[in-house]
N, C-alpha and C positions, 0 to 999 in steps of 0.2 A: 477514177470513174469517168466515163466518157460523157461529153456534153450532150450528145444525142440521147443517151439513156436518161439523163436528167431532164431534158426537155420533154421527152415522152412521159416521164413520171409527173412532171409539173402539169401537163395537160390532162392526163388520165386520172391522177390521184393527187390533187394539189397539196393536201396536208402532208402526206408522206414525201412528196416532191420537195416541198420547202424544207422539211427535216433533213433530207439527203443533201440539199443544196447548202444548208447551214453546216452540216457535218463536213462536207467537202471543202467549202470555201470560207467558213467562219473565221479561221485563223488568219487568212489572207486579208479579209475585210477588216478585222479587228486591228491588224498591223497597220494598214493604211490609215484608218481613222485615229488610232492611238498615236501614231507617228506625227499626226498633224494637230491633234487636240490634247494630247497627253502632257503638255508642257506645264501643267499646274493651273492653267487658266480655267479649265473645265474639269468637273468632277467625274468620277468613274460612271455615275449614272448617265451623265450627258453622253459619254463615249458609248456606253451600252445602247442607249436609245438611238444614237446615230447609226450604229452597226445594225440594229434591228430594222431601222428605216431602209437601209440599203436593200435588204432582202425583200421587204414589202414593196419597195419601188421597182425592184427587178420584176417581181411578179406582176405588178400593174402594167409595166412596160413590155411584158412578154410578147404581146402581139406584134410589137414593132421590132423585136429582136431578130436579127438575121445572122445565123452562124457563118454565112459567107463574109460578113463584115468584121468578124472577130470572135474570140472565145468568150465563154461565159465569164471566166476570171477577169478578162480585160474589161468587159462590160460592167461587172460589179465594181471594179476599181474606179472606173469613170464615175459611176453613181456615187461611190464613197467620197471621191474628191469633190464632186459637186455638193454633196451634203455637208462636207466639212466647210466649204466656202460659205454655204448658206448659214450654217451654225455660227461661224465666226463673224459674219456680217449682221447676225441677228435677224435675218429675214426669213427664218424658217416658218412654215405654216403647218396647220394641223389638218389631217384627213383620216379617214377610216378605211381600212382594207379588209374585205371579207374573203377568207380563204377556206373553202369547205364550210365547216360549222364553226370556225374560229374567226374572231375579228381582231385585227392588229391595228393599233393606233400608230400613225406615222406623222411626224411633225415637219417633214420636208417634202417638197414635191419636185419631180423631174418632168420636164416637158418632153414629149416624144421627139421633138426636133433637136434636143441636146445631143443626140448621138448621131 
């Protein structure tokens, strides 16, 4: 699936756009997070929460995303690595993201300037 199509979908139909984004890149994000948190120190729920947070934070940071600077997969990997570092340091925070009619709780934050 092309990044351009995903971006259009995220902007025009956020709920379905997020679903497509997760379908396309969920395995990649899970691999990045699990590879860094899956050593037994963190439970599977922590890993799943971190993965979910990556997609929520990507959506929140969407206005600052520029395809000219890199692919969606690269951007998601940067967010995943950032969230893992936050999780490991214990400095994760909680926020709420509303996408369409759904609310997603996220416990890590990414500043716009991190990318």
